[in-house]
N, CA, C and O atoms as CSV, one atom per row, in Angstrom:
chain,resi,resn,atom,element,x,y,z
A,1,UNK,N,N,15.361,59.809,60.032
A,1,UNK,CA,C,14.122,59.216,59.560
A,1,UNK,C,C,14.255,58.726,58.115
A,1,UNK,O,O,13.715,57.681,57.755
A,2,UNK,N,N,14.976,59.486,57.296
A,2,UNK,CA,C,15.163,59.086,55.907
A,2,UNK,C,C,15.899,57.754,55.828
A,2,UNK,O,O,15.649,56.961,54.919
A,3,UNK,N,N,16.800,57.502,56.769
A,3,UNK,CA,C,17.530,56.243,56.793
A,3,UNK,C,C,16.584,55.078,57.052
A,3,UNK,O,O,16.693,54.043,56.394
A,4,UNK,N,N,15.660,55.225,57.993
A,4,UNK,CA,C,14.686,54.172,58.285
A,4,UNK,C,C,13.795,53.922,57.065
A,4,UNK,O,O,13.507,52.771,56.736
A,5,UNK,N,N,13.358,54.992,56.392
A,5,UNK,CA,C,12.529,54.842,55.199
A,5,UNK,C,C,13.283,54.080,54.113
A,5,UNK,O,O,12.716,53.224,53.434
A,6,UNK,N,N,14.561,54.400,53.959
A,6,UNK,CA,C,15.382,53.713,52.959
A,6,UNK,C,C,15.537,52.239,53.324
A,6,UNK,O,O,15.423,51.367,52.463
A,7,UNK,N,N,15.797,51.965,54.594
A,7,UNK,CA,C,15.931,50.571,55.047
A,7,UNK,C,C,14.614,49.822,54.843
A,7,UNK,O,O,14.624,48.664,54.426
A,8,UNK,N,N,13.494,50.461,55.127
A,8,UNK,CA,C,12.199,49.825,54.927
A,8,UNK,C,C,11.966,49.538,53.443
A,8,UNK,O,O,11.430,48.487,53.090
A,9,UNK,N,N,12.363,50.462,52.582
A,9,UNK,CA,C,12.191,50.248,51.140
A,9,UNK,C,C,13.021,49.053,50.677
A,9,UNK,O,O,12.545,48.241,49.884
A,10,UNK,N,N,14.247,48.939,51.162
A,10,UNK,CA,C,15.102,47.803,50.806
A,10,UNK,C,C,14.517,46.499,51.346
A,10,UNK,O,O,14.503,45.481,50.652
A,11,UNK,N,N,14.038,46.538,52.578
A,11,UNK,CA,C,13.449,45.349,53.201
A,11,UNK,C,C,12.186,44.938,52.453
A,11,UNK,O,O,11.976,43.754,52.189
A,12,UNK,N,N,11.352,45.906,52.112
A,12,UNK,CA,C,10.146,45.617,51.333
A,12,UNK,C,C,10.518,44.968,50.003
A,12,UNK,O,O,9.896,43.985,49.600
A,13,UNK,N,N,11.515,45.502,49.326
A,13,UNK,CA,C,11.934,44.954,48.033
A,13,UNK,C,C,12.409,43.507,48.178
A,13,UNK,O,O,12.089,42.664,47.340
A,14,UNK,N,N,13.165,43.216,49.230
A,14,UNK,CA,C,13.638,41.845,49.469
A,14,UNK,C,C,12.459,40.903,49.708
A,14,UNK,O,O,12.396,39.819,49.127
A,15,UNK,N,N,11.528,41.321,50.563
A,15,UNK,CA,C,10.390,40.475,50.908
A,15,UNK,C,C,9.420,40.338,49.736
A,15,UNK,O,O,8.861,39.262,49.523
A,16,UNK,N,N,9.216,41.393,48.990
A,16,UNK,CA,C,8.374,41.318,47.796
A,16,UNK,C,C,8.997,40.348,46.803
A,16,UNK,O,O,8.288,39.624,46.103
A,17,UNK,N,N,10.322,40.336,46.744
A,17,UNK,CA,C,11.034,39.429,45.858
A,17,UNK,C,C,10.795,37.964,46.179
A,17,UNK,O,O,10.868,37.112,45.293
A,18,UNK,N,N,10.506,37.660,47.453
A,18,UNK,CA,C,10.169,36.286,47.832
A,18,UNK,C,C,8.803,35.899,47.270
A,18,UNK,O,O,8.619,34.778,46.796
A,19,UNK,N,N,7.855,36.818,47.323
A,19,UNK,CA,C,6.482,36.533,46.888
A,19,UNK,C,C,6.281,36.649,45.379
A,19,UNK,O,O,5.457,35.928,44.816
A,20,UNK,N,N,6.996,37.514,44.733
A,20,UNK,CA,C,6.782,37.812,43.309
A,20,UNK,C,C,6.769,36.569,42.413
A,20,UNK,O,O,5.929,36.502,41.516
A,21,UNK,N,N,7.654,35.580,42.605
A,21,UNK,CA,C,7.622,34.405,41.723
A,21,UNK,C,C,6.304,33.621,41.766
A,21,UNK,O,O,6.023,32.843,40.855
A,22,UNK,N,N,5.506,33.814,42.797
A,22,UNK,CA,C,4.227,33.103,42.924
A,22,UNK,C,C,3.080,33.857,42.257
A,22,UNK,O,O,1.944,33.382,42.265
A,23,UNK,N,N,3.361,35.020,41.681
A,23,UNK,CA,C,2.285,35.837,41.111
A,23,UNK,C,C,1.677,35.225,39.853
A,23,UNK,O,O,0.622,35.679,39.408
A,24,UNK,N,N,2.301,34.223,39.274
A,24,UNK,CA,C,1.705,33.542,38.129
A,24,UNK,C,C,0.647,32.540,38.544
A,24,UNK,O,O,-0.410,32.445,37.919
A,25,UNK,N,N,0.932,31.792,39.602
A,25,UNK,CA,C,-0.022,30.777,40.053
A,25,UNK,C,C,-1.055,31.336,41.024
A,25,UNK,O,O,-2.139,30.772,41.170
A,26,UNK,N,N,-0.728,32.437,41.685
A,26,UNK,CA,C,-1.666,33.084,42.599
A,26,UNK,C,C,-2.153,34.394,41.996
A,26,UNK,O,O,-1.583,34.894,41.026
A,27,UNK,N,N,-3.192,34.931,42.567
A,27,UNK,CA,C,-3.793,36.177,42.107
A,27,UNK,C,C,-3.157,37.347,42.866
A,27,UNK,O,O,-3.134,37.352,44.097
A,28,UNK,N,N,-2.649,38.323,42.136
A,28,UNK,CA,C,-2.109,39.531,42.769
A,28,UNK,C,C,-3.294,40.454,43.020
A,28,UNK,O,O,-3.905,40.954,42.076
A,29,UNK,N,N,-3.622,40.681,44.291
A,29,UNK,CA,C,-4.767,41.541,44.616
A,29,UNK,C,C,-4.339,42.972,44.915
A,29,UNK,O,O,-5.130,43.901,44.753
A,30,UNK,N,N,-3.095,43.159,45.351
A,30,UNK,CA,C,-2.555,44.506,45.575
A,30,UNK,C,C,-1.102,44.501,45.119
A,30,UNK,O,O,-0.324,43.624,45.496
A,31,UNK,N,N,-0.751,45.474,44.318
A,31,UNK,CA,C,0.634,45.668,43.900
A,31,UNK,C,C,0.843,47.164,43.742
A,31,UNK,O,O,0.662,47.729,42.664
A,32,UNK,N,N,1.227,47.784,44.841
A,32,UNK,CA,C,1.462,49.225,44.837
A,32,UNK,C,C,2.670,49.499,45.730
A,32,UNK,O,O,3.090,48.617,46.480
A,33,UNK,N,N,3.223,50.682,45.665
A,33,UNK,CA,C,4.370,50.978,46.518
A,33,UNK,C,C,4.040,50.717,47.989
A,33,UNK,O,O,3.076,51.261,48.528
A,34,UNK,N,N,4.847,49.888,48.618
A,34,UNK,CA,C,4.663,49.601,50.031
A,34,UNK,C,C,3.706,48.479,50.360
A,34,UNK,O,O,3.520,48.163,51.535
A,35,UNK,N,N,3.084,47.858,49.348
A,35,UNK,CA,C,2.179,46.741,49.618
A,35,UNK,C,C,2.081,45.805,48.413
A,35,UNK,O,O,1.923,46.245,47.275
A,36,UNK,N,N,2.179,44.510,48.691
A,36,UNK,CA,C,2.054,43.474,47.664
A,36,UNK,C,C,1.316,42.311,48.305
A,36,UNK,O,O,1.761,41.784,49.325
A,37,UNK,N,N,0.180,41.900,47.716
A,37,UNK,CA,C,-0.666,40.863,48.304
A,37,UNK,C,C,-1.039,39.818,47.261
A,37,UNK,O,O,-1.346,40.136,46.112
A,38,UNK,N,N,-1.004,38.559,47.698
A,38,UNK,CA,C,-1.375,37.427,46.853
A,38,UNK,C,C,-2.563,36.692,47.462
A,38,UNK,O,O,-2.694,36.604,48.683
A,39,UNK,N,N,-3.419,36.171,46.603
A,39,UNK,CA,C,-4.575,35.378,47.030
A,39,UNK,C,C,-4.712,34.186,46.088
A,39,UNK,O,O,-4.105,34.142,45.018
A,40,UNK,N,N,-5.517,33.236,46.509
A,40,UNK,CA,C,-5.762,32.040,45.710
A,40,UNK,C,C,-6.586,32.382,44.469
A,40,UNK,O,O,-7.457,33.251,44.513
A,41,UNK,N,N,-6.307,31.704,43.383
A,41,UNK,CA,C,-7.116,31.854,42.164
A,41,UNK,C,C,-8.360,30.974,42.210
A,41,UNK,O,O,-9.320,31.208,41.475
A,42,UNK,N,N,-8.341,29.948,43.085
A,42,UNK,CA,C,-9.441,28.986,43.102
A,42,UNK,C,C,-10.227,28.980,44.413
A,42,UNK,O,O,-11.454,28.887,44.389
A,43,UNK,N,N,-9.550,29.075,45.543
A,43,UNK,CA,C,-10.239,29.028,46.837
A,43,UNK,C,C,-10.755,30.420,47.222
A,43,UNK,O,O,-10.158,31.442,46.883
A,44,UNK,N,N,-11.874,30.422,47.935
A,44,UNK,CA,C,-12.453,31.689,48.394
A,44,UNK,C,C,-12.665,31.648,49.899
A,44,UNK,O,O,-12.706,30.583,50.516
A,45,UNK,N,N,-12.797,32.826,50.464
A,45,UNK,CA,C,-13.121,32.899,51.886
A,45,UNK,C,C,-14.617,32.672,52.066
A,45,UNK,O,O,-15.319,32.372,51.101
A,46,UNK,N,N,-15.099,32.810,53.270
A,46,UNK,CA,C,-16.509,32.512,53.571
A,46,UNK,C,C,-17.509,33.347,52.781
A,46,UNK,O,O,-18.639,32.915,52.551
A,47,UNK,N,N,-17.095,34.540,52.366
A,47,UNK,CA,C,-18.054,35.384,51.637
A,47,UNK,C,C,-17.749,35.487,50.140
A,47,UNK,O,O,-18.312,36.326,49.436
A,48,UNK,N,N,-16.847,34.619,49.667
A,48,UNK,CA,C,-16.621,34.526,48.240
A,48,UNK,C,C,-15.445,35.292,47.662
A,48,UNK,O,O,-15.218,35.234,46.453
A,49,UNK,N,N,-14.694,36.004,48.482
A,49,UNK,CA,C,-13.509,36.706,47.988
A,49,UNK,C,C,-12.367,35.710,47.805
A,49,UNK,O,O,-12.342,34.680,48.479
A,50,UNK,N,N,-11.420,35.995,46.906
A,50,UNK,CA,C,-10.258,35.111,46.781
A,50,UNK,C,C,-9.567,34.966,48.151
A,50,UNK,O,O,-9.366,35.951,48.861
A,51,UNK,N,N,-9.214,33.740,48.501
A,51,UNK,CA,C,-8.619,33.448,49.804
A,51,UNK,C,C,-7.237,34.076,49.915
A,51,UNK,O,O,-6.362,33.796,49.096
A,52,UNK,N,N,-7.033,34.923,50.922
A,52,UNK,CA,C,-5.751,35.569,51.188
A,52,UNK,C,C,-4.672,34.516,51.369
A,52,UNK,O,O,-4.883,33.529,52.073
A,53,UNK,N,N,-3.517,34.713,50.741
A,53,UNK,CA,C,-2.418,33.758,50.845
A,53,UNK,C,C,-1.191,34.360,51.527
A,53,UNK,O,O,-0.638,33.758,52.448
A,54,UNK,N,N,-0.760,35.541,51.083
A,54,UNK,CA,C,0.459,36.140,51.630
A,54,UNK,C,C,0.525,37.611,51.247
A,54,UNK,O,O,-0.081,38.044,50.267
A,55,UNK,N,N,1.274,38.368,52.042
A,55,UNK,CA,C,1.480,39.766,51.679
A,55,UNK,C,C,2.700,40.328,52.389
A,55,UNK,O,O,3.197,39.773,53.368
A,56,UNK,N,N,3.153,41.434,51.865
A,56,UNK,CA,C,4.197,42.220,52.508
A,56,UNK,C,C,3.722,43.663,52.444
A,56,UNK,O,O,3.199,44.117,51.427
A,57,UNK,N,N,3.915,44.386,53.565
A,57,UNK,CA,C,3.413,45.757,53.647
A,57,UNK,C,C,4.329,46.594,54.523
A,57,UNK,O,O,4.770,46.148,55.582
A,58,UNK,N,N,4.604,47.787,54.083
A,58,UNK,CA,C,5.395,48.725,54.873
A,58,UNK,C,C,4.454,49.421,55.851
A,58,UNK,O,O,3.464,50.035,55.450
A,59,UNK,N,N,4.774,49.316,57.128
A,59,UNK,CA,C,4.000,49.991,58.159
A,59,UNK,C,C,4.800,51.135,58.746
A,59,UNK,O,O,5.837,51.527,58.210
A,60,UNK,N,N,4.311,51.660,59.841
A,60,UNK,CA,C,4.954,52.800,60.482
A,60,UNK,C,C,6.279,52.413,61.151
A,60,UNK,O,O,7.258,53.157,61.086
A,61,UNK,N,N,6.294,51.243,61.792
A,61,UNK,CA,C,7.475,50.827,62.548
A,61,UNK,C,C,8.189,49.610,61.986
A,61,UNK,O,O,9.329,49.333,62.359
A,62,UNK,N,N,7.526,48.877,61.086
A,62,UNK,CA,C,8.074,47.630,60.547
A,62,UNK,C,C,7.607,47.417,59.126
A,62,UNK,O,O,6.679,48.063,58.640
A,63,UNK,N,N,8.290,46.481,58.472
A,63,UNK,CA,C,7.780,45.908,57.238
A,63,UNK,C,C,7.211,44.559,57.657
A,63,UNK,O,O,7.936,43.715,58.183
A,64,UNK,N,N,5.929,44.355,57.428
A,64,UNK,CA,C,5.245,43.141,57.874
A,64,UNK,C,C,5.090,42.158,56.722
A,64,UNK,O,O,4.758,42.532,55.597
A,65,UNK,N,N,5.341,40.886,57.036
A,65,UNK,CA,C,5.255,39.803,56.070
A,65,UNK,C,C,4.265,38.785,56.616
A,65,UNK,O,O,4.495,38.204,57.677
A,66,UNK,N,N,3.171,38.563,55.905
A,66,UNK,CA,C,2.097,37.684,56.369
A,66,UNK,C,C,2.043,36.410,55.525
A,66,UNK,O,O,2.099,36.457,54.296
A,67,UNK,N,N,1.934,35.273,56.211
A,67,UNK,CA,C,1.805,33.973,55.547
A,67,UNK,C,C,0.614,33.234,56.129
A,67,UNK,O,O,0.687,32.738,57.253
A,68,UNK,N,N,-0.473,33.152,55.392
A,68,UNK,CA,C,-1.674,32.503,55.902
A,68,UNK,C,C,-1.493,31.001,56.073
A,68,UNK,O,O,-2.151,30.400,56.923
A,69,UNK,N,N,-0.635,30.394,55.301
A,69,UNK,CA,C,-0.410,28.956,55.409
A,69,UNK,C,C,0.129,28.533,56.764
A,69,UNK,O,O,-0.188,27.441,57.234
A,70,UNK,N,N,0.938,29.374,57.405
A,70,UNK,CA,C,1.449,29.004,58.730
A,70,UNK,C,C,0.381,29.214,59.805
A,70,UNK,O,O,0.453,28.619,60.880
A,71,UNK,N,N,-0.593,30.046,59.516
A,71,UNK,CA,C,-1.731,30.187,60.437
A,71,UNK,C,C,-2.570,28.918,60.393
A,71,UNK,O,O,-2.998,28.404,61.427
A,72,UNK,N,N,-2.800,28.422,59.181
A,72,UNK,CA,C,-3.620,27.228,58.991
A,72,UNK,C,C,-2.875,25.952,59.379
A,72,UNK,O,O,-3.498,24.965,59.769
A,73,UNK,N,N,-1.559,25.968,59.276
A,73,UNK,CA,C,-0.745,24.782,59.574
A,73,UNK,C,C,0.465,25.198,60.416
A,73,UNK,O,O,1.580,25.284,59.902
A,74,UNK,N,N,0.242,25.457,61.717
A,74,UNK,CA,C,1.334,25.954,62.570
A,74,UNK,C,C,2.518,24.999,62.693
A,74,UNK,O,O,3.601,25.416,63.104
A,75,UNK,N,N,2.332,23.733,62.347
A,75,UNK,CA,C,3.453,22.790,62.389
A,75,UNK,C,C,4.556,23.177,61.406
A,75,UNK,O,O,5.687,22.710,61.540
A,76,UNK,N,N,4.250,24.014,60.434
A,76,UNK,CA,C,5.266,24.488,59.498
A,76,UNK,C,C,6.327,25.340,60.194
A,76,UNK,O,O,7.425,25.531,59.672
A,77,UNK,N,N,5.986,25.845,61.371
A,77,UNK,CA,C,6.925,26.700,62.112
A,77,UNK,C,C,7.938,25.907,62.919
A,77,UNK,O,O,8.897,26.474,63.442
A,78,UNK,N,N,7.734,24.601,63.025
A,78,UNK,CA,C,8.706,23.773,63.758
A,78,UNK,C,C,10.039,23.852,63.045
A,78,UNK,O,O,10.121,23.681,61.829
A,79,UNK,N,N,11.069,24.110,63.807
A,79,UNK,CA,C,12.411,24.144,63.233
A,79,UNK,C,C,12.843,25.487,62.669
A,79,UNK,O,O,13.948,25.593,62.138
A,80,UNK,N,N,12.008,26.519,62.765
A,80,UNK,CA,C,12.489,27.816,62.283
A,80,UNK,C,C,13.511,28.354,63.276
A,80,UNK,O,O,13.505,27.982,64.449
A,81,UNK,N,N,14.359,29.201,62.813
A,81,UNK,CA,C,15.433,29.730,63.653
A,81,UNK,C,C,14.867,30.621,64.763
A,81,UNK,O,O,13.805,31.221,64.599
A,82,UNK,N,N,15.577,30.706,65.888
A,82,UNK,CA,C,15.145,31.610,66.960
A,82,UNK,C,C,15.047,33.062,66.478
A,82,UNK,O,O,14.185,33.814,66.933
A,83,UNK,N,N,15.930,33.448,65.563
A,83,UNK,CA,C,15.888,34.822,65.062
A,83,UNK,C,C,14.596,35.094,64.294
A,83,UNK,O,O,13.991,36.154,64.451
A,84,UNK,N,N,14.176,34.142,63.470
A,84,UNK,CA,C,12.921,34.329,62.731
A,84,UNK,C,C,11.728,34.264,63.680
A,84,UNK,O,O,10.773,35.025,63.532
A,85,UNK,N,N,11.782,33.368,64.642
A,85,UNK,CA,C,10.679,33.239,65.606
A,85,UNK,C,C,10.492,34.531,66.415
A,85,UNK,O,O,9.359,34.922,66.697
A,86,UNK,N,N,11.579,35.186,66.782
A,86,UNK,CA,C,11.436,36.422,67.576
A,86,UNK,C,C,10.836,37.564,66.759
A,86,UNK,O,O,10.394,38.565,67.323
A,87,UNK,N,N,10.819,37.421,65.448
A,87,UNK,CA,C,10.212,38.437,64.590
A,87,UNK,C,C,8.724,38.198,64.359
A,87,UNK,O,O,8.055,38.978,63.680
A,88,UNK,N,N,8.215,37.108,64.933
A,88,UNK,CA,C,6.792,36.803,64.775
A,88,UNK,C,C,5.931,37.718,65.624
A,88,UNK,O,O,6.248,38.022,66.774
A,89,UNK,N,N,4.844,38.142,65.026
A,89,UNK,CA,C,3.825,38.930,65.713
A,89,UNK,C,C,2.521,38.208,65.434
A,89,UNK,O,O,2.047,38.202,64.298
A,90,UNK,N,N,1.943,37.606,66.442
A,90,UNK,CA,C,0.734,36.823,66.220
A,90,UNK,C,C,1.080,35.464,65.653
A,90,UNK,O,O,2.173,34.947,65.887
A,91,UNK,N,N,0.147,34.878,64.902
A,91,UNK,CA,C,0.322,33.511,64.413
A,91,UNK,C,C,0.863,33.425,62.991
A,91,UNK,O,O,1.340,32.367,62.580
A,92,UNK,N,N,0.797,34.513,62.236
A,92,UNK,CA,C,1.193,34.400,60.832
A,92,UNK,C,C,1.926,35.630,60.288
A,92,UNK,O,O,2.060,35.779,59.074
A,93,UNK,N,N,2.392,36.493,61.157
A,93,UNK,CA,C,3.029,37.735,60.730
A,93,UNK,C,C,4.459,37.805,61.256
A,93,UNK,O,O,4.736,37.452,62.402
A,94,UNK,N,N,5.348,38.262,60.401
A,94,UNK,CA,C,6.742,38.486,60.766
A,94,UNK,C,C,7.045,39.955,60.520
A,94,UNK,O,O,6.731,40.478,59.451
A,95,UNK,N,N,7.651,40.629,61.490
A,95,UNK,CA,C,7.971,42.046,61.362
A,95,UNK,C,C,9.472,42.238,61.230
A,95,UNK,O,O,10.254,41.621,61.952
A,96,UNK,N,N,9.864,43.098,60.303
A,96,UNK,CA,C,11.273,43.375,60.049
A,96,UNK,C,C,11.505,44.873,59.912
A,96,UNK,O,O,10.685,45.591,59.341
A,97,UNK,N,N,12.624,45.329,60.439
A,97,UNK,CA,C,13.106,46.675,60.135
A,97,UNK,C,C,14.143,46.562,59.029
A,97,UNK,O,O,14.270,47.445,58.181
A,98,UNK,N,N,14.879,45.465,59.055
A,98,UNK,CA,C,15.847,45.106,58.018
A,98,UNK,C,C,15.887,43.584,58.002
A,98,UNK,O,O,15.487,42.937,58.970
A,99,UNK,N,N,16.364,43.019,56.914
A,99,UNK,CA,C,16.426,41.563,56.832
A,99,UNK,C,C,17.771,41.150,56.240
A,99,UNK,O,O,18.226,41.695,55.234
A,100,UNK,N,N,18.380,40.187,56.886
A,100,UNK,CA,C,19.673,39.698,56.435
A,100,UNK,C,C,19.486,38.506,55.487
A,100,UNK,O,O,18.444,37.852,55.520
A,101,UNK,N,N,20.482,38.222,54.648
A,101,UNK,CA,C,20.363,37.162,53.638
A,101,UNK,C,C,19.957,35.790,54.193
A,101,UNK,O,O,19.195,35.068,53.549
A,102,UNK,N,N,20.453,35.429,55.367
A,102,UNK,CA,C,20.083,34.124,55.934
A,102,UNK,C,C,18.587,34.056,56.222
A,102,UNK,O,O,17.974,33.008,56.023
A,103,UNK,N,N,17.990,35.147,56.685
A,103,UNK,CA,C,16.551,35.166,56.959
A,103,UNK,C,C,15.758,35.170,55.660
A,103,UNK,O,O,14.672,34.592,55.607
A,104,UNK,N,N,16.271,35.805,54.610
A,104,UNK,CA,C,15.601,35.778,53.307
A,104,UNK,C,C,15.517,34.340,52.819
A,104,UNK,O,O,14.466,33.901,52.353
A,105,UNK,N,N,16.609,33.609,52.923
A,105,UNK,CA,C,16.641,32.214,52.488
A,105,UNK,C,C,15.669,31.370,53.305
A,105,UNK,O,O,14.919,30.568,52.748
A,106,UNK,N,N,15.682,31.548,54.619
A,106,UNK,CA,C,14.796,30.779,55.493
A,106,UNK,C,C,13.331,31.128,55.237
A,106,UNK,O,O,12.482,30.238,55.175
A,107,UNK,N,N,13.035,32.404,55.091
A,107,UNK,CA,C,11.664,32.838,54.845
A,107,UNK,C,C,11.182,32.389,53.458
A,107,UNK,O,O,9.998,32.106,53.276
A,108,UNK,N,N,12.077,32.326,52.503
A,108,UNK,CA,C,11.725,31.822,51.169
A,108,UNK,C,C,11.274,30.362,51.248
A,108,UNK,O,O,10.271,29.981,50.645
A,109,UNK,N,N,12.021,29.554,51.993
A,109,UNK,CA,C,11.669,28.137,52.149
A,109,UNK,C,C,10.347,27.994,52.901
A,109,UNK,O,O,9.514,27.164,52.537
A,110,UNK,N,N,10.151,28.792,53.941
A,110,UNK,CA,C,8.902,28.752,54.701
A,110,UNK,C,C,7.724,29.206,53.844
A,110,UNK,O,O,6.631,28.647,53.942
A,111,UNK,N,N,7.937,30.201,53.017
A,111,UNK,CA,C,6.890,30.693,52.121
A,111,UNK,C,C,6.467,29.599,51.149
A,111,UNK,O,O,5.274,29.390,50.928
A,112,UNK,N,N,7.424,28.910,50.575
A,112,UNK,CA,C,7.123,27.819,49.646
A,112,UNK,C,C,6.261,26.759,50.327
A,112,UNK,O,O,5.246,26.332,49.777
A,113,UNK,N,N,6.664,26.337,51.520
A,113,UNK,CA,C,5.889,25.323,52.257
A,113,UNK,C,C,4.502,25.850,52.617
A,113,UNK,O,O,3.511,25.126,52.513
A,114,UNK,N,N,4.436,27.101,53.038
A,114,UNK,CA,C,3.166,27.710,53.431
A,114,UNK,C,C,2.192,27.767,52.265
A,114,UNK,O,O,1.023,27.415,52.419
A,115,UNK,N,N,2.655,28.203,51.110
A,115,UNK,CA,C,1.773,28.320,49.950
A,115,UNK,C,C,1.370,26.952,49.411
A,115,UNK,O,O,0.249,26.776,48.933
A,116,UNK,N,N,2.276,25.987,49.488
A,116,UNK,CA,C,1.920,24.617,49.083
A,116,UNK,C,C,0.828,24.066,49.994
A,116,UNK,O,O,-0.129,23.457,49.516
A,117,UNK,N,N,0.962,24.274,51.292
A,117,UNK,CA,C,-0.026,23.781,52.250
A,117,UNK,C,C,-1.361,24.473,52.043
A,117,UNK,O,O,-2.410,23.830,52.066
A,118,UNK,N,N,-1.324,25.750,51.845
A,118,UNK,CA,C,-2.563,26.507,51.648
A,118,UNK,C,C,-3.314,26.010,50.402
A,118,UNK,O,O,-4.544,25.986,50.389
A,119,UNK,N,N,-2.584,25.620,49.373
A,119,UNK,CA,C,-3.207,25.141,48.129
A,119,UNK,C,C,-3.960,23.832,48.331
A,119,UNK,O,O,-4.895,23.537,47.586
A,120,UNK,N,N,-3.567,23.043,49.328
A,120,UNK,CA,C,-4.214,21.747,49.558
A,120,UNK,C,C,-5.144,21.757,50.766
A,120,UNK,O,O,-5.708,20.723,51.125
A,121,UNK,N,N,-5.301,22.890,51.378
A,121,UNK,CA,C,-6.109,23.017,52.585
A,121,UNK,C,C,-7.583,22.770,52.301
A,121,UNK,O,O,-8.139,23.307,51.343
A,122,UNK,N,N,-8.208,21.956,53.137
A,122,UNK,CA,C,-9.643,21.720,53.031
A,122,UNK,C,C,-10.358,22.758,53.906
A,122,UNK,O,O,-10.228,22.749,55.130
A,123,UNK,N,N,-11.093,23.626,53.274
A,123,UNK,CA,C,-11.783,24.702,53.977
A,123,UNK,C,C,-13.159,24.233,54.430
A,123,UNK,O,O,-13.869,23.596,53.652
A,124,UNK,N,N,-13.552,24.528,55.654
A,124,UNK,CA,C,-14.828,24.031,56.172
A,124,UNK,C,C,-16.046,24.562,55.404
A,124,UNK,O,O,-17.095,23.917,55.402
A,125,UNK,N,N,-15.926,25.699,54.767
A,125,UNK,CA,C,-17.066,26.276,54.048
A,125,UNK,C,C,-17.063,25.917,52.552
A,125,UNK,O,O,-17.996,26.259,51.825
A,126,UNK,N,N,-16.020,25.235,52.108
A,126,UNK,CA,C,-15.934,24.906,50.672
A,126,UNK,C,C,-16.800,23.706,50.317
A,126,UNK,O,O,-16.844,23.298,49.156
């Protein structure tokens, strides 16, 4: 069990490292061990909270990586590798027990596109 916890900690650190560079332009709403969440500084959800953008969280069985931009613009998923696609859970979540360098690179590029798209998204309630 300690091995899985260690692997999850390493995976969390890798995935948090993808999101961390965006913490200047986005709002960090959670930054604690096992969870890191970013939201928009300007856009809000229907009830006025900062609009969720992305997060990484250590769960019981996986480290989950959420990208709201791919939920809003599923065409961003065209061309992702079969390996990354098989890690998808739902429309905007990717689950990992461990992550290899090629997936970090691919997920970094997808994250950039996702956050760019989310920044220009026209929200029906705005």
